Each structure stands twice: as C-alpha cells, then as structure tokens.
N, C-alpha and C positions, 0 to 999 in steps of 0.2 A: 455631551460630554462624546466628542469625534472617536472614530474607532483608533484604536495602538495599529501605525501602517508598520511595524511588523507582523504583528495580528492579520493582517489584508495580506500581505507577501506570504507569509507558511502556505495563506486557503489559496490562495492563484500556485502556488507552486505542488497541491495539493493538488490542485485540478487540470493544472498540466500532467503532473505524476497520472492522474485516471483518465486523463489523452491519451499518454505517452504507450500504455497498458491498451484500454480500450481499441485504437489504434492495429496495436500491434496483433491485437487474436481476430480482428478482421482481416489478416492479412498485408495490412498497410506498411511494411517494416522501410519504407520512403516515408513516412506520413509519423510514423514513429522515432525516426531517426532527428527528423527536425525540432517533435517537440522536447528531445533530448540534447537537443544541441543551443535551445532555447533560456535552455534555465541558467543564470549567468555566470554561476561555478556551481563547486562541487557540493559546499555546502545547503547551496541552495535547494540544488537537486536532492543531499540526501534529507535536507529536514522538509522534502513535499512526498518522498516515499514517509518519511516517517510516520507526519500526519497524514496521510493516505491509510498507511494502516490499520492505527494508533481509530483512525472514524471509522471500516472494516469494519472494524474488528466489535466495537461499540455498538455497531445496525446488526451484527451478528447476534451477539449478546442483548441486547434488546428482546430481537426473535424470535432465540433459541431456547432465555431463562439462565443459561446456563454463565459460570464464574469467568467474568476475565481471567482463571487461571484456567478454567476445565478448557478455556478455547484455546489455549498456547500453549497446554498440554497434544491435544488433540495438533493440533500447525505442525508441533514441532514429531510426532511422528507422523508426519502426511508427510515432512520435510526431508525427516530420516527414511521411508516410507521412499521415493521418490526419487534417494542421492545413496539407494539402494543397500541401504544398513541392519535397516529386516522391516516386521510389518508393518500397515498403514494399524493393525487395531491391534494392541495390546495392552487392550488398559479393563 
C-alpha cells in the first residue's frame, strides 16, 4: 500500500519547520525566512510545526522515560519562566 500523500506532506512540512529552527539557530535569518515562505499556506505551516513538536517530545520521552504529561508540564513551566511569569523549576 503506497504512503498516504497527506501524511507525506505533513512530514515534509515538519522537515521544513525543523529547517527553519536550524537556520535561525545558526544565525541564518534570511534562510529561515525563505523556508517559512515555502509553506503553501498557514495550515501547512501549523501542521508542520505541530508535527515537529510532537515528534520532538516523543524522542525526548523515549530518552528520559518521562510521561508525555510530565514533559508537557516541564515545558509549560519553562515557557512561563521565559515569559517572566514564574520560576522554571516549581515542580
């Protein structure tokens, strides 16, 4: 059975999203912007970053042995800390 074209598109979008992040972290803001512009629409961009986040958390879960709920709680605390709302380690 051939792969679902929609699923293939989602994984391509996730790869593009990873490329955006990699370009940004190496200081290539023009490259990051060019990759962002390659998304065909906002739905594809959202799908790509969503799948990338989910895959990343799945890899992290496998490496740490934490549950997805625990990882999301830690992530939420770090987001709040970066936003200046509260300390990162209040668990």
